[in-house]
C-alpha positions in Angstrom: 113.9 81.1 118.2 115.3 84.3 117.1 114.0 86.4 114.3 116.4 87.2 111.6 116.1 90.6 109.4 117.8 90.1 106.1 117.6 91.2 102.8 117.8 90.0 99.0 118.7 91.6 95.6 115.7 91.0 92.9 115.7 92.8 89.9 117.9 95.2 91.2 116.0 95.9 93.4 116.3 95.5 97.2 113.6 93.0 99.3 113.8 92.6 102.9 111.7 90.2 104.7 112.3 88.4 108.0 112.6 84.1 109.1 113.2 82.7 111.8 112.3 78.7 112.6 115.1 75.6 112.1 116.5 75.5 108.7 115.0 72.4 107.8 111.3 72.3 109.4 108.0 72.9 106.4 107.7 76.5 105.4 105.7 78.9 105.9 105.7 81.7 103.7 103.9 84.6 105.1 102.3 87.4 102.9 101.3 91.2 104.1 98.8 93.4 103.1 98.2 97.7 102.6 99.2 99.2 104.4 101.6 97.2 106.4 104.7 94.9 106.0 106.6 92.0 107.3 106.1 94.4 110.5 102.2 92.8 110.4 104.4 89.3 111.4 106.1 90.4 114.6 104.3 88.9 116.8 103.0 85.9 114.8 105.7 84.7 113.7 108.2 83.8 117.4 104.5 82.1 118.2 105.5 79.3 115.1 108.9 79.3 114.7 109.8 76.5 116.7 107.6 73.8 114.7 108.2 75.9 111.1 110.5 77.4 109.3 108.6 80.7 109.1 109.8 83.4 106.1 108.2 86.8 105.6 108.7 88.9 102.7 108.4 93.6 102.0 106.7 93.7 99.0 108.1 96.5 96.8 107.3 99.6 97.6 106.5 98.7 101.0 108.5 98.5 104.3 111.9 98.2 104.2 112.2 97.0 101.1 113.1 99.1 98.0 110.2 102.1 97.7 111.2 102.9 93.1 109.3 105.4 91.2 106.1 104.8 89.6 108.8 105.6 86.6 111.5 103.1 87.2 108.6 99.9 88.3 105.5 98.6 87.0 103.5 98.9 90.1 101.4 96.2 89.7 99.6 92.9 91.5 101.1 90.5 88.3 105.1 92.1 89.0 104.7 91.7 92.8 104.2 88.0 92.3 106.5 87.6 89.6 109.3 89.0 92.4 108.2 86.9 94.8 107.8 83.2 92.9 111.6 84.9 92.1 112.2 85.2 95.7 110.8 81.8 96.9 113.6 80.7 94.3 116.3 83.0 95.4 116.0 80.5 98.5 114.9 77.2 97.1 111.8 77.1 98.4 110.4 73.9 96.3 107.3 73.7 98.8 105.2 76.2 101.4 102.2 76.6 102.7 101.4 80.4 102.7 99.5 82.9 104.6 97.9 86.0 103.0 96.3 89.2 103.9 95.0 91.9 102.0 97.1 92.4 99.2 99.2 89.4 100.1 96.6 87.3 98.9 96.3 87.9 95.3 99.6 87.9 95.3 99.9 84.8 97.0 97.0 83.1 94.7 99.0 84.7 91.5 101.9 82.5 93.2 99.3 79.3 93.6 98.4 79.7 90.1 101.7 79.7 88.9 103.1 76.8 90.3 100.2 74.5 91.9 102.9 71.9 92.9 104.5 74.4 95.2 101.6 74.9 97.6 100.8 73.2 100.7 98.5 74.9 102.3 97.0 78.3 102.6 96.3 80.1 105.4 94.0 83.4 104.4 93.8 86.0 107.4 91.1 89.0 105.7 92.8 87.8 102.5 89.7 87.6 100.1 88.9 86.1 96.0 85.3 86.7 96.1 83.4 89.3 95.0 80.8 89.0 97.7 84.0 89.7 100.1 84.2 93.1 98.7 82.7 96.0 101.7 80.5 97.9 99.3 80.8 100.8 101.6 85.0 100.5 101.5 85.6 99.5 98.0 83.2 102.0 96.2 85.9 105.0 95.9 88.2 102.1 94.9 85.8 100.9 92.5 85.6 104.4 91.1 88.9 104.3 90.8 89.7 101.8 88.9 87.0 102.2 86.5 87.9 106.2 85.2 91.3 106.9 87.1 91.6 110.9 87.3 91.9 113.5 89.8 88.6 113.5 90.9 89.0 109.7 91.4 92.0 109.6 93.3 90.8 112.5 95.9 88.9 110.3 98.0 91.5 107.3 97.6 94.2 109.7 99.1 92.4 109.3 102.4 93.5 106.1 103.2 97.0 106.9 102.8 96.5 109.8 105.4 97.4 108.7 109.5 93.9 108.7 110.2 92.8 106.2 106.8 94.6 104.3 108.6 94.2 104.1 112.2 90.7 103.5 110.9 91.8 100.7 109.0 93.5 99.1 112.2 91.2 100.1 115.4 87.9 99.8 112.6 85.4 97.2 114.2 87.7 96.0 117.1 85.8 95.8 120.4 88.9 97.2 122.6 91.1 99.7 120.7 93.3 99.2 123.6 94.3 96.3 122.9 96.0 97.9 118.7 99.3 98.9 119.6 99.6 102.3 117.8 103.2 101.6 116.9 101.5 99.5 114.4 99.4 102.0 112.5 101.9 104.8 113.2 104.6 103.0 111.8 102.6 102.5 108.3 101.6 105.5 108.4 105.6 107.0 109.0 106.9 104.8 106.1 104.0 106.2 103.7 104.5 110.2 104.4 108.4 109.1 102.7 108.0 110.9 99.4 106.4 108.8 96.1 104.7 106.6 98.3 100.9 108.3 97.0 101.7 107.8 94.0 102.9 104.1 93.9 99.8 103.1 96.1 97.6 104.4 93.7 99.1 102.7 90.8 98.5 99.5 92.7 95.7 100.1 93.6 95.1 100.7 90.5 95.6 97.9 89.0 93.2 95.8 91.7 90.7 94.9 89.5 93.6 92.7 87.8 92.3 90.4 90.5 88.8 90.9 90.6 89.4 89.8 87.5 91.1 86.8 88.3 88.8 85.7 91.1 87.5 83.1 88.8 90.5 81.6 88.2 91.6 81.7 91.7 87.8 80.0 92.4 89.1 77.0 89.7 92.4 76.8 91.1 90.6 75.9 94.7 88.6 73.8 93.0 91.0 71.5 91.1 93.8 71.4 93.7 91.7 70.2 96.6 94.6 72.3 98.5 94.2 72.4 102.4 92.4 75.9 103.3 92.2 77.8 106.6 90.0 81.1 106.9 91.3 83.1 110.0 88.9 86.0 109.7 87.9 89.8 111.3 84.4 89.4 112.0 83.8 93.1 111.7 86.0 93.8 109.2 84.6 96.3 106.6 87.4 96.3 103.8 86.7 92.5 103.5 83.5 91.0 104.7 83.5 87.5 106.1 81.2 86.3 103.3 84.3 87.0 101.6 85.7 83.7 104.2 82.1 81.8 104.2 82.8 81.9 100.0 85.8 79.7 100.4 83.8 76.6 101.7 81.6 76.8 97.9 84.4 76.0 95.9 86.9 73.4 98.8 83.9 72.3 101.4 85.9 70.8 103.9 87.9 74.4 104.3 88.0 75.8 107.8 86.4 78.9 108.7 87.1 80.6 111.9 85.4 84.0 111.9 87.3 86.3 114.5 85.5 89.2 117.3 88.3 91.4 115.6 88.5 93.6 112.5 91.0 94.1 109.6 94.3 93.3 111.0 93.5 90.1 113.4 96.9 89.4 114.4 96.5 92.6 116.5 94.5 91.2 118.8 94.3 87.2 118.5 97.8 86.3 117.3 98.4 83.8 119.7 94.6 82.0 118.4 95.5 82.8 115.9 98.8 80.8 116.0 96.7 78.0 117.6 95.0 77.4 115.1 97.7 77.5 112.4 99.5 75.0 114.6 96.6 72.1 114.5 95.9 73.3 110.9 99.3 72.5 109.0 99.6 69.1 112.1 96.6 67.6 110.3 96.9 69.1 106.8 101.0 68.7 106.1 101.0 64.7 107.5 97.4 63.9 105.5 
C-alpha cells in the first residue's frame, strides 16, 4: 500500500499528515512525540496499511506542519489536542484506534476525554499517563522549569534541543545503536534548528504540568471506559520508565504490556515486532 503525504488547513495553519490503507478500513490514528513527527512512523505504516486506514499527522510546531511563532499561536497541549480533534472531524473519522508516543499520549488522551465514544482502542508506545512513569533524572530539569520558568531553569532544558540531546533520546538504552538510523535523529535535529523552534518547544514543555494534573482524569477514563489497551514499551527508556507501562494494569487489569529491549523510540529497532503486536491486538479488540 502506498503512503500518501497530504496537507490540510486548520485555524489558518497547514497540517501535514501521512495516510495509507483502504478508505473503508478501521482507522488507526498515529500521534507522534517530541522531537519527532509522522516521520517516526515511516517503517510502521507500511506494515499495517493492508488492514487499517493509517493516518499520522504532524502536530503544529513539528515536522512539515506549520510552525507559527508563539506570538501567533498558543503552544499548549490543550490547543494541540483541540486541533487534533478538528483534524479527525475534517477527515470524518468518527471511530478510531489511537497509537500514542511521548507527547502524543497527553494529546490523544485529552481527545479521548473529550470524545470517549470515538476511541476504539489505545496502543501506547512509551506514552505515559502515570507519575511513576516519569524518569527521575530526565524529568528533574523539566519539573524545575514547570515550577519556575526563568532563564536559569530554561538553560538545562535547552540542551534537550541540541543535536547531542536529540541523539541521546534515540540511542540511550538501545543495546545495539547501529540499528538506529542516523537519518532519524539528524532529521529531527535539522527541523529543531529552524529559527524560533527553541521558543516554541520551551513554551510547550513548560505546559507539560497541565498533563500531569490530568493524569487522575486519564486514569478515571481508563477505569470507566475499559478501553482495550496495548503498551509496547522500550524497557530501557529513561524518559518514560517501565513503571509507567505496568501502571496501566492498575486501572485496566486486562491491558497487555510488552517491555521490549530498547529505548524511548522503540520503532527504530522494533517496528516489525510492534506491528505484529498491534495486528494481533486490534484483530481481537476491534471484533470483541
